[in-house]
N, C-alpha and C positions, 0 to 999 in steps of 0.2 A: 491819092489812091493806094500808092504802094504800102503807106501805113495803116490803111484800113484792112488789106489783105492780110498784112502781118498780125494785125490786131485779131482778126478772125481765125487765123491758124493758132493763136496762143490760146483763144478762147477754146479751141477745139481739143487743143492738147490738155487743157485744164479739166474739160468736160470729162474726157476720156479717162483721165487718172481718177476723178471723183467716182465715175460709174464701176471703175476695177476695185477701189477699196470698198464700195458699198456692196458690191456682190460677195468679197470676201468674209465681209461682216455678216452677212446673210447666210453664208455657209457655215462660219463659226456658230451662229446662233442656232443654225438647224441642228448642227452637230450635239451641241450642249443639250436641247430640247429633246433628241432621241437619247442621248444618255442618260437622261432623268426619267424617262419613260420606264414604267415596270417591265421587266423581262418575263415574269410570270404571275399568275394570279395570287394574292397574299394568302398566307396561312394563318390560322387562328393559332395563339401562344397557349399552350397546354399550362395550366394550372399547377402548381407544386407545393409542397409542404414539408415539415420535418416531424420525426416522432423522437420523443425525448423519454428515456427509459429512466426511471427512478428505483433503485434498489436498494433496500434497507434490510437490517436484522428483524426477525420476526417478533421478537421478544423485547429488545431494547429500542427499536426503531432508528437505529444509528446507520449511517450509511456504510454500503458495502463497496469498498474499493477492488479493482481488478476483477469483476465478472464480465466475461464475454458472451455477447448476444448475436445471433444470426436474423437477418430479416430477409425472408422469401417472399415471393408472391404467393398468395394464397392458392393451395392446391398444387405447388410446383416445388422442385427440390432445388432450383436454381437460385443461390445466394446472391441477393441485390446487395447487401451491405452486411459489414462487420463491425460492432463497436464495442468497445471497452469502459466501463464505468470509471470514474477519477475519483478524488479524494472524497468529493460531495456526494458520491453514489450514483451519479449522473451520466448519461451517455446518449448522445444525440444524433440521429442518422444524417446521411446525405439527403439531398431534395428527393421526395418521391411525388408520384403523379396523382393528382386528384381523381376520386373515382374509383381506385384500384385498392383492393383489399390486400393487406399484408401479414404475413405470419411472424411472430417475434418468439424466439426461442432462446433459452440460457444453454450455453454450450460448455461453459467453464467457469469453476470458481474456487478461490483458494481457501484450503483450511483456515480455519476451522468450521467451515460452511458445507453443509450438503446440498447437491445439485439439485434445482427445481426441475422438475419434471413438467411443469405447466407450461402450456403454448398458450399466447394471446393471438387474437387476429383484430386488426383495425382498419377500417376504410379511410384513407385520408379525405379529409374535406375541409380542413382548416389551415393556414400558413404554419401553425404550431400546435401539435396534440401531444399528449403524455400518456405514459404506461406506467404501472407500479409493478414491481416484484418483490417479494419476502423471501428471505432465506432462513432456515432453522440451523442451529448450532449441532455438530455431529455430537452423538451422545458420548463419545469416550472423551471429548475434551470437557474438562471440568472447570477449567479457568483460563482467562486470556485478558489481554488489554489492547486496545487500539490506539496508536501514536496520533498526534494532531495531523500527520499527512495521510493517514487512513491505514497505514502498514499495521500488521497484527503480530503480536508475540503472544505464543502460547504458554502457558506457566504450568499448567497441570493437566496430566492426560492419566487415565486409567481404564484399559480395556478389560472388559469383565472376562477372563479366561478361568474357567472351572478349575478347582483343584483335583489333580489325577496324581495318587501315591504310587510310586514305583514297587513299593514293597506290599506284601510277602512275596508276590509272585515273580518278579524280576528285581532282585538285589543289585544287579549290576547294568540295569536297564535305564537309566536316566535319561539317555539320547532319545529312545524309541517311545519313553514316555511322555516327555516334553512334547514331541510331535504329535503323540496322540491327542494330548491335552489341546493344542492348536487346531487339530483336525475337529475335535467336538466343538471348540468355540466357532468354527465356520459352519457347523450343523451336521457334520459327517458321523454318523452313529456308528462307531467302531472302538474297540477296546484295546488297550495296551498289549495285551496277550496275543491278540489278533495279529496286531501289526508285527510283534517279534517274531511269533512263530511262522507267519504266512507270507510277510514281505520284507523284512528286513535281511539284505543280505549278510550272511555270515559265513565265517571258515573257522574251522577248529584248530586247537594248538595240537602241536604234536613233536616228539622228541627223537632226534635222530644223532648218534654219536655224542652224546649227554649234552646236545644242544637244543634249546627250545625254539622251535618254528613256528610261525603264524603268520596270519595276512599283514597288506599294507592297510592301515586304519584309513586312508583315503580311498579304499576299494572295498572294504568289507568289516563288518563288525568282528572283533577278535574273540573268539570263543561263542559262548551261548549266555546272553542276559539272564535267564533264568538260574545260572548256577553262581553260587556264591564265590567259588574259587576258580571256576572254569569260565567265567566271563570278564572282558577287560572293557574294550572301548570302542569306538570307531570316531571319526572326525565327519564333516556335514556331508560329503558325497555319498555315502552309504544311507544317510538318512534322507536326503532328497531322492534319492533312488527308490527307497522304500514307499514314500509318498506317491511318486510318479507310478510304481506298480500297482499300489492301491486305487489310484485315480483309473487307470487302466481296467481293472477288474469290474469297478463300479460304474463306468462308461460316463466319468467326467472329464472336463477338459481344465481344471483348475491349474494354475501355474504354479511351480514351486522352483525357488532359485537359492542356490549357494551364494550368499552374500559376504562369505569370508574375506577379510581384509577391508571393512567397511570401517569408517572412522565413527567416532563417538556421534558427531554431528549426524551423520547419515543414518546411524541407528535411531536417533531420536526421530529424524524426520519420518521415518518408518512409523514409529509410534504416533506421531501427530497425524498420520494417514488412517490410523486405525489397524496397523498390521504389526501384530506380535512377533517377536523375534527370539528364535531358538538360540541360544547363547552358550558356548563353551568358557567355563570358568574353571576355579578350584573349589574344594569343598569348603574351605574356611577362608577365600579370597587372600591366602598367603601364596607366595612364590610357587610355582610347580616342583614338585620332588621328583627328580628324575633318577631313582634309584632301582629302576626294573626295566627288562627289555626282552627282545627276542629278534631271531633271524627272520627275513621275509622268506615265504615259502619259494617264491619264484626266483630270486636274485641272490638270497645267502647273505644280505646286506643287514648289519644289525641296526635294530631300532631301540633308541632309549625312550621308554614310554612314562610319563608323569602318573605315579599311583594316586596321587590327589585330584585326579581331573574329575568335573562334575558337569551336568548341561542342565540348564534352566530355560524357563520362558520369562524373558524381559517383557512386561506387560504395561509398564507406565512410569511416571516420573511426577516428582514435586519439587518444592525448593531443596535442593542439594541431597535428595535421596532417588531412588528407583524403586518401583515395585516389580516383584517378581513371585512367579509361580514355581515354587522349588519342589521337585517330587519327592524329596526328603522331608521336607518341612512344611509344606503347604504354602499359603501367601505370606511372604515376609517383605521387608523392605531393608535396604542396604545403603550405606552411604555411596553417593554416586561415584564420587571420584575413586573409591576403593574398589568399586565393582568394575568400572572400564578399565583401572589399572590391571587386575585380574584377567580381564578378558583379553587385554594386549599381550599380557606376559605367557597367556597360555597359547597365542598364536594368531588371536583375531580370528577366530572360527565362529560363524553363524550361518543360519539358514531362514529362509521363511515360506510361508505357503500364502500367494498373493503376490500383487506388483509393488 
């Protein structure tokens, strides 16, 4: 009898343990089931695709590297993406939503190309779509070559600055005549005598105690450019001021900059961008002849002046030469090394109209 009681107790214990384990498994299964249930209604996936821009030379059909494009939602100014073309002339956008129209515009391009003003719109409706842009070469760039990796080397530039001769009206007015030629190139209808008479800051010479006095050439033109013996020169700042005074009168906001101290490479870069450079050299490209001078009106400091100073418009270059509009000779060419050596020996004075 005792054995039967013990057996029943043992069976009860086994049943109890079995029941508890089954309940724990059931709870775990329930938890896993709940965890697998969706917490919210499923959302539909938005389809997306890319736009690849292909940029080429308008004439040669060669790829254009380094062109920058912006992609905006049509009718908006909010930029969605900015891409730049690689050596193959291609640039691919990030993923864009199907059913949305986008505006693609070229924002920047390297010389020798002219920026495209074209805007294109495209509605994304496929995984991959393509747009084509072309660019024309700037008119002043006459020759260039493209390296295998898409870089460009400009070989020849000629900016068509019309000839303006300083004589007979301005025998000593090479600075203001050169500026006038540049203003005419940019479409300003003004003459050299108008610029010399009305806008050029000038100060006359005077004699005191047998000493010649005159202005600081960084502040005003010394004398009068109309006079053969009473006119001398100025450096860049008074010529910049003359241009700015003219712009104020005609109501224009063109920029004029003293770029004195620029290196040869920096001046070449201006030409590559289509910007002619008013440049101080000597008449014959020989070293400055410092055998004349005067005392400054305001400081009584003696200034030694170069008697062979001259000012011209640098308007192009080719293999080993530079193109120059010389207000005493017209359109001429000089050996490039000799020209830039004269520019540096004269003190590296230069100015531009434009950026």
